MOPAC internal coordinates of N, CA, C and O (Angstrom, degrees):
PM7 1SCF
backbone

  N    0.0000 0     0.00 0     0.00 0    0    0    0
  C    1.4403 1     0.00 0     0.00 0    1    0    0
  C    1.5297 1   108.37 1     0.00 0    2    1    0
  O    1.2310 1   120.88 1   -45.76 1    3    2    1
  N    1.3166 1   115.92 1   134.24 1    3    2    1
  C    1.4568 1   121.96 1   179.67 1    5    3    2
  C    1.5231 1   109.12 1   -87.72 1    6    5    3
  O    1.2310 1   120.54 1   -53.06 1    7    6    5
  N    1.3246 1   116.58 1   126.94 1    7    6    5
  C    1.4671 1   120.89 1   177.60 1    9    7    6
  C    1.5192 1   109.00 1  -125.74 1   10    9    7
  O    1.2310 1   121.00 1   -32.47 1   11   10    9
  N    1.3151 1   115.70 1   147.53 1   11   10    9
  C    1.4615 1   121.11 1  -179.31 1   13   11   10
  C    1.5292 1   110.33 1   -73.61 1   14   13   11
  O    1.2310 1   121.31 1   -38.49 1   15   14   13
  N    1.3234 1   115.10 1   141.51 1   15   14   13
  C    1.4695 1   121.57 1   179.10 1   17   15   14
  C    1.5248 1   110.42 1   -63.23 1   18   17   15
  O    1.2310 1   121.26 1   -41.06 1   19   18   17
  N    1.3155 1   115.20 1   138.94 1   19   18   17
  C    1.4634 1   122.61 1   170.91 1   21   19   18
  C    1.5310 1   107.28 1  -131.59 1   22   21   19
  O    1.2310 1   121.20 1   -20.77 1   23   22   21
  N    1.3135 1   115.31 1   159.23 1   23   22   21
  C    1.4640 1   121.56 1  -176.32 1   25   23   22
  C    1.5387 1   112.68 1   -54.67 1   26   25   23
  O    1.2310 1   120.00 1   145.10 1   27   26   25
  N    1.3368 1   117.61 1   -34.90 1   27   26   25
  C    1.4709 1   118.54 1  -178.58 1   29   27   26
  C    1.5312 1   112.72 1   -71.65 1   30   29   27
  O    1.2310 1   119.90 1   174.77 1   31   30   29
  N    1.3524 1   117.80 1    -5.23 1   31   30   29
  C    1.4647 1   121.76 1   173.93 1   33   31   30
  C    1.5345 1   111.61 1   -98.58 1   34   33   31
  O    1.2310 1   120.31 1  -169.53 1   35   34   33
  N    1.3124 1   117.01 1    10.47 1   35   34   33
  C    1.4599 1   120.92 1  -171.94 1   37   35   34
  C    1.5293 1   113.02 1   -55.55 1   38   37   35
  O    1.2310 1   119.58 1   131.65 1   39   38   37
  N    1.3222 1   118.40 1   -48.35 1   39   38   37
  C    1.4723 1   120.47 1  -176.04 1   41   39   38
  C    1.5200 1   112.00 1   -63.91 1   42   41   39
  O    1.2310 1   120.20 1   134.77 1   43   42   41
  N    1.3317 1   117.23 1   -45.23 1   43   42   41
  C    1.4628 1   119.45 1   179.99 1   45   43   42
  C    1.5320 1   110.07 1   -67.38 1   46   45   43
  O    1.2310 1   120.44 1   142.83 1   47   46   45
  N    1.3301 1   116.76 1   -37.17 1   47   46   45
  C    1.4730 1   120.24 1   178.34 1   49   47   46
  C    1.5198 1   110.65 1   -64.07 1   50   49   47
  O    1.2310 1   120.41 1   136.52 1   51   50   49
  N    1.3184 1   116.82 1   -43.48 1   51   50   49
  C    1.4593 1   120.17 1   178.49 1   53   51   50
  C    1.5269 1   110.58 1   -64.40 1   54   53   51
  O    1.2310 1   120.58 1   140.72 1   55   54   53
  N    1.3120 1   116.49 1   -39.28 1   55   54   53
  C    1.4614 1   119.85 1   178.18 1   57   55   54
  C    1.5198 1   112.24 1   -61.57 1   58   57   55
  O    1.2310 1   120.72 1   135.45 1   59   58   57
  N    1.3211 1   116.23 1   -44.55 1   59   58   57
  C    1.4646 1   120.10 1   179.85 1   61   59   58
  C    1.5278 1   111.44 1   -70.36 1   62   61   59
  O    1.2310 1   120.47 1   139.42 1   63   62   61
  N    1.3273 1   116.71 1   -40.58 1   63   62   61
  C    1.4675 1   119.76 1   178.47 1   65   63   62
  C    1.5235 1   111.73 1   -64.33 1   66   65   63
  O    1.2310 1   120.39 1   151.24 1   67   66   65
  N    1.3303 1   116.85 1   -28.76 1   67   66   65
  C    1.4639 1   119.85 1  -177.45 1   69   67   66
  C    1.5312 1   112.64 1   -65.96 1   70   69   67
  O    1.2310 1   120.07 1   166.92 1   71   70   69
  N    1.3301 1   117.46 1   -13.08 1   71   70   69
  C    1.4599 1   120.17 1   175.17 1   73   71   70
  C    1.5309 1   112.19 1   -77.09 1   74   73   71
  O    1.2310 1   120.54 1   166.16 1   75   74   73
  N    1.3342 1   116.57 1   -13.84 1   75   74   73
  C    1.4706 1   120.46 1   176.27 1   77   75   74
  C    1.5284 1   108.34 1   -74.39 1   78   77   75
  O    1.2310 1   119.64 1   -43.09 1   79   78   77
  N    1.3302 1   118.30 1   136.91 1   79   78   77
  C    1.4720 1   120.95 1  -176.95 1   81   79   78
  C    1.5270 1   114.51 1   -55.72 1   82   81   79
  O    1.2310 1   119.83 1   145.77 1   83   82   81
  N    1.3256 1   117.93 1   -34.23 1   83   82   81
  C    1.4679 1   120.48 1  -177.17 1   85   83   82
  C    1.5159 1   113.30 1   -85.04 1   86   85   83
  O    1.2310 1   120.07 1   175.50 1   87   86   85
  N    1.3214 1   117.46 1    -4.50 1   87   86   85
  C    1.4674 1   120.58 1  -174.51 1   89   87   86
  C    1.5294 1   112.77 1  -112.16 1   90   89   87
  O    1.2310 1   120.24 1  -154.21 1   91   90   89
  N    1.3141 1   117.14 1    25.79 1   91   90   89
  C    1.4706 1   120.96 1  -178.82 1   93   91   90
  C    1.5254 1   111.89 1   -73.12 1   94   93   91
  O    1.2310 1   120.46 1   145.22 1   95   94   93
  N    1.3262 1   116.73 1   -34.78 1   95   94   93
  C    1.4612 1   122.45 1  -177.93 1   97   95   94
  C    1.5291 1   109.70 1   -77.13 1   98   97   95
  O    1.2310 1   120.39 1   -50.54 1   99   98   97
  N    1.3306 1   116.87 1   129.46 1   99   98   97
  C    1.4641 1   121.62 1  -176.41 1  101   99   98
  C    1.5265 1   111.97 1   -58.71 1  102  101   99
  O    1.2310 1   120.11 1   137.04 1  103  102  101
  N    1.3175 1   117.39 1   -42.96 1  103  102  101
  C    1.4625 1   120.86 1  -178.86 1  105  103  102
  C    1.5343 1   110.57 1   -62.21 1  106  105  103
  O    1.2310 1   120.64 1   137.00 1  107  106  105
  N    1.3317 1   116.37 1   -43.00 1  107  106  105
  C    1.4625 1   121.22 1   178.62 1  109  107  106
  C    1.5262 1   110.01 1   -64.83 1  110  109  107
  O    1.2310 1   120.67 1   138.03 1  111  110  109
  N    1.3153 1   116.33 1   -41.97 1  111  110  109
  C    1.4572 1   121.87 1   178.89 1  113  111  110
  C    1.5359 1   111.48 1   -61.25 1  114  113  111
  O    1.2310 1   120.53 1   137.30 1  115  114  113
  N    1.3178 1   116.59 1   -42.70 1  115  114  113
  C    1.4607 1   121.10 1   178.35 1  117  115  114
  C    1.5331 1   111.02 1   -64.65 1  118  117  115
  O    1.2310 1   120.41 1   141.33 1  119  118  117
  N    1.3414 1   116.82 1   -38.67 1  119  118  117
  C    1.4679 1   120.70 1   177.47 1  121  119  118
  C    1.5255 1   110.71 1   -64.43 1  122  121  119
  O    1.2310 1   120.54 1   139.72 1  123  122  121
  N    1.3248 1   116.58 1   -40.28 1  123  122  121
  C    1.4708 1   120.90 1   179.77 1  125  123  122
  C    1.5228 1   110.70 1   -63.57 1  126  125  123
  O    1.2310 1   120.26 1   133.20 1  127  126  125
  N    1.3206 1   117.11 1   -46.80 1  127  126  125
  C    1.4683 1   120.97 1   178.77 1  129  127  126
  C    1.5301 1   109.84 1   -60.87 1  130  129  127
  O    1.2310 1   120.39 1   136.88 1  131  130  129
  N    1.3292 1   116.87 1   -43.12 1  131  130  129
  C    1.4693 1   120.51 1   179.15 1  133  131  130
  C    1.5293 1   110.74 1   -61.01 1  134  133  131
  O    1.2310 1   120.69 1   140.74 1  135  134  133
  N    1.3402 1   116.28 1   -39.26 1  135  134  133
  C    1.4696 1   121.07 1   177.86 1  137  135  134
  C    1.5353 1   109.92 1   -59.16 1  138  137  135
  O    1.2310 1   120.59 1   133.64 1  139  138  137
  N    1.3222 1   116.47 1   -46.36 1  139  138  137
  C    1.4653 1   120.50 1   179.17 1  141  139  138
  C    1.5288 1   111.70 1   -65.40 1  142  141  139
  O    1.2310 1   120.21 1   147.35 1  143  142  141
  N    1.3177 1   117.20 1   -32.65 1  143  142  141
  C    1.4688 1   120.59 1  -178.39 1  145  143  142
  C    1.5260 1   113.18 1   -77.78 1  146  145  143
  O    1.2310 1   120.17 1   149.99 1  147  146  145
  N    1.3206 1   117.28 1   -30.01 1  147  146  145
  C    1.4654 1   119.57 1  -171.14 1  149  147  146
  C    1.5274 1   115.32 1  -107.88 1  150  149  147
  O    1.2310 1   119.50 1   159.95 1  151  150  149
  N    1.3155 1   118.56 1   -20.05 1  151  150  149
  C    1.4652 1   121.45 1  -176.23 1  153  151  150
  C    1.5301 1   109.20 1  -107.57 1  154  153  151
  O    1.2310 1   120.53 1   -62.24 1  155  154  153
  N    1.3266 1   116.59 1   117.76 1  155  154  153
  C    1.4668 1   120.93 1  -177.40 1  157  155  154
  C    1.5264 1   113.34 1   -62.74 1  158  157  155
  O    1.2310 1   119.97 1   157.00 1  159  158  157
  N    1.3278 1   117.67 1   -23.00 1  159  158  157
  C    1.4612 1   120.97 1   179.57 1  161  159  158
  C    1.5290 1   112.07 1   -76.95 1  162  161  159
  O    1.2310 1   120.29 1   162.81 1  163  162  161
  N    1.3270 1   117.05 1   -17.19 1  163  162  161
  C    1.4599 1   122.14 1   178.29 1  165  163  162
  C    1.5264 1   107.06 1  -100.92 1  166  165  163
  O    1.2310 1   120.53 1   -59.60 1  167  166  165
  N    1.3306 1   116.59 1   120.40 1  167  166  165
  C    1.4585 1   120.48 1  -177.83 1  169  167  166
  C    1.5328 1   109.91 1  -126.27 1  170  169  167
  O    1.2310 1   121.30 1   -45.78 1  171  170  169
  N    1.3085 1   115.12 1   134.22 1  171  170  169
  C    1.4549 1   121.95 1  -176.00 1  173  171  170
  C    1.5272 1   109.09 1  -119.10 1  174  173  171
  O    1.2310 1   121.18 1   -43.92 1  175  174  173
  N    1.3369 1   115.36 1   136.08 1  175  174  173
  C    1.4548 1   121.46 1  -179.45 1  177  175  174
  C    1.5238 1   109.42 1  -130.30 1  178  177  175
  O    1.2310 1   121.27 1   -32.87 1  179  178  177
  N    1.3188 1   115.18 1   147.13 1  179  178  177
  C    1.4546 1   121.75 1   179.45 1  181  179  178
  C    1.5237 1   108.56 1  -113.60 1  182  181  179
  O    1.2310 1   120.83 1   -33.06 1  183  182  181
  N    1.3207 1   116.01 1   146.94 1  183  182  181
  C    1.4609 1   121.19 1   177.84 1  185  183  182
  C    1.5179 1   108.24 1  -102.20 1  186  185  183
  O    1.2310 1   121.39 1   -59.51 1  187  186  185
  N    1.3260 1   114.94 1   120.49 1  187  186  185
  C    1.4571 1   121.09 1  -176.50 1  189  187  186
  C    1.5246 1   109.37 1  -115.99 1  190  189  187
  O    1.2310 1   121.07 1   -50.89 1  191  190  189
  N    1.3139 1   115.56 1   129.11 1  191  190  189
  C    1.4668 1   122.45 1   173.32 1  193  191  190
  C    1.5088 1   106.97 1  -122.93 1  194  193  191
  O    1.2310 1   121.15 1   -57.59 1  195  194  193
  N    1.3162 1   115.40 1   122.41 1  195  194  193
  C    1.4530 1   122.44 1  -173.79 1  197  195  194
  C    1.5266 1   108.28 1    55.42 1  198  197  195
  O    1.2310 1   119.33 1    64.66 1  199  198  197
  N    1.2986 1   118.87 1  -115.34 1  199  198  197
  C    1.4717 1   120.73 1  -179.04 1  201  199  198
  C    1.5273 1   113.13 1  -103.74 1  202  201  199
  O    1.2310 1   120.33 1   177.63 1  203  202  201
  N    1.3272 1   116.97 1    -2.37 1  203  202  201
  C    1.4607 1   120.58 1  -174.10 1  205  203  202
  C    1.5203 1   112.71 1  -103.41 1  206  205  203
  O    1.2310 1   120.96 1   -41.95 1  207  206  205
  N    1.3184 1   115.77 1   138.05 1  207  206  205
  C    1.4606 1   121.60 1   171.84 1  209  207  206
  C    1.5242 1   106.08 1   -95.30 1  210  209  207
  O    1.2310 1   120.76 1   -61.82 1  211  210  209
  N    1.3382 1   116.15 1   118.18 1  211  210  209
  C    1.4610 1   119.73 1  -171.34 1  213  211  210
  C    1.5232 1   114.06 1  -123.27 1  214  213  211
  O    1.2310 1   120.27 1   177.45 1  215  214  213
  N    1.3270 1   117.10 1    -2.55 1  215  214  213
  C    1.4585 1   119.23 1   179.99 1  217  215  214
  C    1.5120 1   111.34 1  -151.09 1  218  217  215
  O    1.2310 1   121.62 1   -15.13 1  219  218  217
  N    1.3171 1   114.50 1   164.87 1  219  218  217
  C    1.4602 1   120.35 1  -179.67 1  221  219  218
  C    1.5244 1   108.65 1  -147.47 1  222  221  219
  O    1.2310 1   120.96 1   -36.08 1  223  222  221
  N    1.3247 1   115.76 1   143.92 1  223  222  221
  C    1.4601 1   121.00 1   176.74 1  225  223  222
  C    1.5233 1   107.57 1  -144.04 1  226  225  223
  O    1.2310 1   121.13 1   -46.96 1  227  226  225
  N    1.3209 1   115.44 1   133.04 1  227  226  225
  C    1.4572 1   120.69 1  -178.42 1  229  227  226
  C    1.5130 1   110.69 1  -125.17 1  230  229  227
  O    1.2310 1   121.07 1   -40.55 1  231  230  229
  N    1.3271 1   115.57 1   139.45 1  231  230  229
  C    1.4593 1   120.47 1  -178.66 1  233  231  230
  C    1.5237 1   111.17 1  -127.50 1  234  233  231
  O    1.2310 1   121.78 1   -24.36 1  235  234  233
  N    1.3141 1   114.19 1   155.64 1  235  234  233
  C    1.4585 1   122.83 1   173.42 1  237  235  234
  C    1.5157 1   106.87 1  -117.50 1  238  237  235
  O    1.2310 1   120.67 1   -60.82 1  239  238  237
  N    1.3344 1   116.33 1   119.18 1  239  238  237
  C    1.4544 1   121.16 1   178.04 1  241  239  238
  C    1.5270 1   107.63 1   -76.34 1  242  241  239
  O    1.2310 1   120.63 1   -76.83 1  243  242  241
  N    1.3181 1   116.41 1   103.17 1  243  242  241
  C    1.4694 1   122.27 1  -174.76 1  245  243  242
  C    1.5258 1   112.35 1   -78.06 1  246  245  243
  O    1.2310 1   120.81 1   120.20 1  247  246  245
  N    1.3023 1   116.06 1   -59.80 1  247  246  245
  C    1.4543 1   122.33 1  -176.74 1  249  247  246
  C    1.5118 1   108.56 1  -126.40 1  250  249  247
  O    1.2310 1   121.71 1    11.30 1  251  250  249
  N    1.3083 1   114.34 1  -168.70 1  251  250  249
  C    1.4509 1   120.08 1  -179.38 1  253  251  250
  C    1.5308 1   111.96 1   -56.06 1  254  253  251
  O    1.2310 1   120.11 1   138.33 1  255  254  253
  N    1.3172 1   117.39 1   -41.67 1  255  254  253
  C    1.4592 1   120.46 1  -176.25 1  257  255  254
  C    1.5265 1   113.46 1  -129.41 1  258  257  255
  O    1.2310 1   120.10 1  -155.78 1  259  258  257
  N    1.3200 1   117.41 1    24.22 1  259  258  257
  C    1.4594 1   121.04 1  -178.84 1  261  259  258
  C    1.5358 1   109.27 1  -126.32 1  262  261  259
  O    1.2310 1   121.05 1   -50.81 1  263  262  261
  N    1.3195 1   115.59 1   129.19 1  263  262  261
  C    1.4660 1   121.04 1   175.51 1  265  263  262
  C    1.5266 1   107.85 1  -127.11 1  266  265  263
  O    1.2310 1   121.54 1   -43.40 1  267  266  265
  N    1.3225 1   114.67 1   136.60 1  267  266  265
  C    1.4627 1   120.26 1   179.90 1  269  267  266
  C    1.5169 1   109.15 1  -106.40 1  270  269  267
  O    1.2310 1   121.07 1   -51.70 1  271  270  269
  N    1.3170 1   115.55 1   128.30 1  271  270  269
  C    1.4652 1   119.81 1   178.05 1  273  271  270
  C    1.5273 1   108.03 1   -78.84 1  274  273  271
  O    1.2310 1   121.40 1   -67.03 1  275  274  273
  N    1.3271 1   114.93 1   112.97 1  275  274  273
  C    1.4617 1   122.88 1  -176.49 1  277  275  274
  C    1.5180 1   112.80 1   -87.63 1  278  277  275
  O    1.2310 1   120.89 1   139.07 1  279  278  277
  N    1.3163 1   115.91 1   -40.93 1  279  278  277
  C    1.4588 1   122.11 1  -175.32 1  281  279  278
  C    1.5241 1   109.49 1  -139.89 1  282  281  279
  O    1.2310 1   120.86 1   -37.78 1  283  282  281
  N    1.3064 1   115.96 1   142.22 1  283  282  281
  C    1.4607 1   121.05 1   170.92 1  285  283  282
  C    1.5285 1   106.67 1  -151.22 1  286  285  283
  O    1.2310 1   121.25 1   -51.66 1  287  286  285
  N    1.3193 1   115.21 1   128.34 1  287  286  285
  C    1.4568 1   119.53 1  -176.03 1  289  287  286
  C    1.5255 1   109.78 1  -152.77 1  290  289  287
  O    1.2310 1   121.27 1   -36.75 1  291  290  289
  N    1.3162 1   115.17 1   143.25 1  291  290  289
  C    1.4620 1   122.29 1   177.52 1  293  291  290
  C    1.5265 1   107.65 1  -127.89 1  294  293  291
  O    1.2310 1   121.14 1   -39.95 1  295  294  293
  N    1.3025 1   115.42 1   140.05 1  295  294  293
  C    1.4607 1   121.15 1   175.88 1  297  295  294
  C    1.5361 1   108.48 1   -51.01 1  298  297  295
  O    1.2310 1   119.74 1   -49.96 1  299  298  297
  N    1.3393 1   118.10 1   130.04 1  299  298  297
  C    1.4649 1   120.76 1  -176.25 1  301  299  298
  C    1.5316 1   114.81 1   -52.88 1  302  301  299
  O    1.2310 1   119.69 1   147.40 1  303  302  301
  N    1.3127 1   118.19 1   -32.60 1  303  302  301
  C    1.4638 1   119.66 1  -179.12 1  305  303  302
  C    1.5332 1   112.56 1   -75.16 1  306  305  303
  O    1.2310 1   120.18 1   173.83 1  307  306  305
  N    1.3355 1   117.26 1    -6.17 1  307  306  305
  C    1.4707 1   121.44 1   179.52 1  309  307  306
  C    1.5261 1   111.92 1  -117.94 1  310  309  307
  O    1.2310 1   120.02 1  -168.76 1  311  310  309
  N    1.3120 1   117.57 1    11.24 1  311  310  309
  C    1.4655 1   120.43 1  -178.20 1  313  311  310
  C    1.5266 1   111.19 1   -75.13 1  314  313  311
  O    1.2310 1   121.48 1   -17.56 1  315  314  313
  N    1.3284 1   114.77 1   162.44 1  315  314  313
  C    1.4691 1   123.70 1   178.99 1  317  315  314
  C    1.5246 1   112.31 1    64.07 1  318  317  315
  O    1.2310 1   120.88 1  -149.87 1  319  318  317
  N    1.3371 1   115.93 1    30.13 1  319  318  317
  C    1.4608 1   121.15 1   177.26 1  321  319  318
  C    1.5315 1   111.29 1  -120.96 1  322  321  319
  O    1.2310 1   120.76 1  -172.75 1  323  322  321
  N    1.3365 1   116.15 1     7.25 1  323  322  321
  C    1.4607 1   119.91 1   178.50 1  325  323  322
  C    1.5195 1   115.09 1    84.83 1  326  325  323
  O    1.2310 1   120.01 1  -168.74 1  327  326  325
  N    1.3182 1   117.59 1    11.26 1  327  326  325
  C    1.4670 1   120.48 1  -177.11 1  329  327  326
  C    1.5287 1   111.14 1   -67.68 1  330  329  327
  O    1.2310 1   120.18 1   138.96 1  331  330  329
  N    1.3082 1   117.26 1   -41.04 1  331  330  329
  C    1.4649 1   120.33 1   177.53 1  333  331  330
  C    1.5136 1   111.41 1   -59.38 1  334  333  331
  O    1.2310 1   120.61 1   136.37 1  335  334  333
  N    1.3224 1   116.44 1   -43.63 1  335  334  333
  C    1.4641 1   121.20 1   177.90 1  337  335  334
  C    1.5265 1   110.52 1   -63.49 1  338  337  335
  O    1.2310 1   120.47 1   140.42 1  339  338  337
  N    1.3244 1   116.70 1   -39.58 1  339  338  337
  C    1.4699 1   120.74 1   178.36 1  341  339  338
  C    1.5237 1   110.94 1   -63.78 1  342  341  339
  O    1.2310 1   120.46 1   141.46 1  343  342  341
  N    1.3395 1   116.73 1   -38.54 1  343  342  341
  C    1.4647 1   119.88 1   178.97 1  345  343  342
  C    1.5230 1   110.71 1   -64.80 1  346  345  343
  O    1.2310 1   120.37 1   135.96 1  347  346  345
  N    1.3275 1   116.90 1   -44.04 1  347  346  345
  C    1.4647 1   121.06 1   179.31 1  349  347  346
  C    1.5258 1   109.86 1   -62.99 1  350  349  347
  O    1.2310 1   120.62 1   135.75 1  351  350  349
  N    1.3184 1   116.41 1   -44.25 1  351  350  349
  C    1.4736 1   120.62 1   179.36 1  353  351  350
  C    1.5267 1   110.94 1   -61.59 1  354  353  351
  O    1.2310 1   120.27 1   136.22 1  355  354  353
  N    1.3354 1   117.09 1   -43.78 1  355  354  353
  C    1.4685 1   121.55 1   179.77 1  357  355  354
  C    1.5248 1   110.95 1   -63.40 1  358  357  355
  O    1.2310 1   120.50 1   141.44 1  359  358  357
  N    1.3274 1   116.66 1   -38.56 1  359  358  357
  C    1.4712 1   120.12 1   177.16 1  361  359  358
  C    1.5254 1   110.85 1   -63.33 1  362  361  359
  O    1.2310 1   120.77 1   136.63 1  363  362  361
  N    1.3246 1   116.13 1   -43.37 1  363  362  361
  C    1.4680 1   120.54 1   179.50 1  365  363  362
  C    1.5257 1   110.69 1   -62.94 1  366  365  363
  O    1.2310 1   120.32 1   145.44 1  367  366  365
  N    1.3245 1   117.00 1   -34.56 1  367  366  365
  C    1.4637 1   120.52 1   176.96 1  369  367  366
  C    1.5256 1   110.91 1   -73.16 1  370  369  367
  O    1.2310 1   120.18 1   145.65 1  371  370  369
  N    1.3217 1   117.26 1   -34.35 1  371  370  369
  C    1.4613 1   122.01 1  -179.78 1  373  371  370
  C    1.5357 1   111.42 1   -71.45 1  374  373  371
  O    1.2310 1   120.83 1   146.54 1  375  374  373
  N    1.3286 1   116.02 1   -33.46 1  375  374  373
  C    1.4611 1   122.60 1  -179.20 1  377  375  374
  C    1.5362 1   109.06 1  -124.80 1  378  377  375
  O    1.2310 1   120.07 1  -110.06 1  379  378  377
  N    1.3377 1   117.47 1    69.94 1  379  378  377
  C    1.4725 1   120.08 1  -172.34 1  381  379  378
  C    1.5275 1   114.52 1   -64.86 1  382  381  379
  O    1.2310 1   119.50 1   158.04 1  383  382  381
  N    1.3151 1   118.56 1   -21.96 1  383  382  381
  C    1.4585 1   120.70 1  -177.40 1  385  383  382
  C    1.5259 1   112.88 1   -93.75 1  386  385  383
  O    1.2310 1   120.68 1  -172.35 1  387  386  385
  N    1.3282 1   116.31 1     7.65 1  387  386  385
  C    1.4612 1   121.22 1  -178.63 1  389  387  386
  C    1.5215 1   111.67 1  -103.25 1  390  389  387
  O    1.2310 1   121.70 1   -33.11 1  391  390  389
  N    1.3167 1   114.35 1   146.89 1  391  390  389
  C    1.4567 1   121.76 1   169.94 1  393  391  390
  C    1.5202 1   105.66 1   -99.11 1  394  393  391
  O    1.2310 1   120.44 1   -50.55 1  395  394  393
  N    1.3193 1   116.76 1   129.45 1  395  394  393
  C    1.4630 1   120.68 1  -178.74 1  397  395  394
  C    1.5169 1   110.11 1   -99.65 1  398  397  395
  O    1.2310 1   121.67 1   -48.64 1  399  398  397
  N    1.3216 1   114.41 1   131.36 1  399  398  397
  C    1.4529 1   121.73 1   178.15 1  401  399  398
  C    1.5241 1   108.40 1  -120.52 1  402  401  399
  O    1.2310 1   121.32 1   -21.39 1  403  402  401
  N    1.3095 1   115.09 1   158.61 1  403  402  401
  C    1.4666 1   120.58 1   177.60 1  405  403  402
  C    1.5183 1   109.45 1  -102.28 1  406  405  403
  O    1.2310 1   120.80 1   -21.13 1  407  406  405
  N    1.3081 1   116.08 1   158.87 1  407  406  405
  C    1.4571 1   120.17 1   167.56 1  409  407  406
  C    1.5275 1   106.97 1   -99.73 1  410  409  407
  O    1.2310 1   120.04 1     5.38 1  411  410  409
  N    1.3229 1   117.52 1  -174.62 1  411  410  409
  C    1.4724 1   119.87 1  -176.39 1  413  411  410
  C    1.5325 1   112.47 1   -63.72 1  414  413  411
  O    1.2310 1   120.14 1   154.66 1  415  414  413
  N    1.3354 1   117.34 1   -25.34 1  415  414  413
  C    1.4682 1   120.76 1  -178.93 1  417  415  414
  C    1.5248 1   112.97 1   -83.40 1  418  417  415
  O    1.2310 1   120.54 1   151.82 1  419  418  417
  N    1.3235 1   116.58 1   -28.18 1  419  418  417
  C    1.4637 1   119.28 1  -174.85 1  421  419  418
  C    1.5321 1   112.72 1  -106.90 1  422  421  419
  O    1.2310 1   120.10 1   176.22 1  423  422  421
  N    1.3192 1   117.41 1    -3.78 1  423  422  421
  C    1.4686 1   121.23 1  -174.88 1  425  423  422
  C    1.5249 1   113.28 1   -59.80 1  426  425  423
  O    1.2310 1   120.01 1   132.42 1  427  426  425
  N    1.3223 1   117.59 1   -47.58 1  427  426  425
  C    1.4631 1   119.20 1  -176.09 1  429  427  426
  C    1.5294 1   110.83 1   -64.58 1  430  429  427
  O    1.2310 1   120.49 1   142.82 1  431  430  429
  N    1.3269 1   116.67 1   -37.18 1  431  430  429
  C    1.4567 1   118.93 1   178.47 1  433  431  430
  C    1.5230 1   110.92 1   -68.79 1  434  433  431
  O    1.2310 1   120.33 1   135.92 1  435  434  433
  N    1.3207 1   116.98 1   -44.08 1  435  434  433
  C    1.4548 1   120.54 1  -177.93 1  437  435  434
  C    1.5242 1   111.63 1   -63.75 1  438  437  435
  O    1.2310 1   120.63 1   146.50 1  439  438  437
  N    1.3141 1   116.40 1   -33.50 1  439  438  437
  C    1.4730 1   119.65 1   176.40 1  441  439  438
  C    1.5243 1   110.60 1   -60.89 1  442  441  439
  O    1.2310 1   120.30 1   143.78 1  443  442  441
  N    1.3229 1   117.03 1   -36.22 1  443  442  441
  C    1.4642 1   121.42 1   178.91 1  445  443  442
  C    1.5294 1   111.76 1   -69.10 1  446  445  443
  O    1.2310 1   120.59 1   153.43 1  447  446  445
  N    1.3372 1   116.47 1   -26.57 1  447  446  445
  C    1.4650 1   121.00 1  -177.51 1  449  447  446
  C    1.5126 1   112.47 1   -78.19 1  450  449  447
  O    1.2310 1   119.90 1   159.77 1  451  450  449
  N    1.3043 1   117.80 1   -20.23 1  451  450  449
  C    1.4749 1   120.57 1  -175.73 1  453  451  450
  C    1.4975 1   111.55 1   -74.30 1  454  453  451
  O    1.2310 1   120.10 1   180.00 1  455  454  453

């Protein structure tokens, strides 16, 4: 289930985001989280199964009907189970009038989801 990021999920969100190649540096990671917290165009969602949060996906609302997937990450112990694809599908259902695009970091993964 996709849930919207809230401040009390900060530590788990940072942990999941840290699996992204560009988010290894703590300072950069803190800036990214702050961007999601303060800019309405940046939206972060967590994937929850039962009681565990095991994935994260972040988007940037570019235009009226275009959203760019900025970040997507799944806990390594839950990878290769289709969770990333489920997150993308849930986002498309949540924002049915949007076209989703990838950035250079998420493009290869998004191609696999199509």
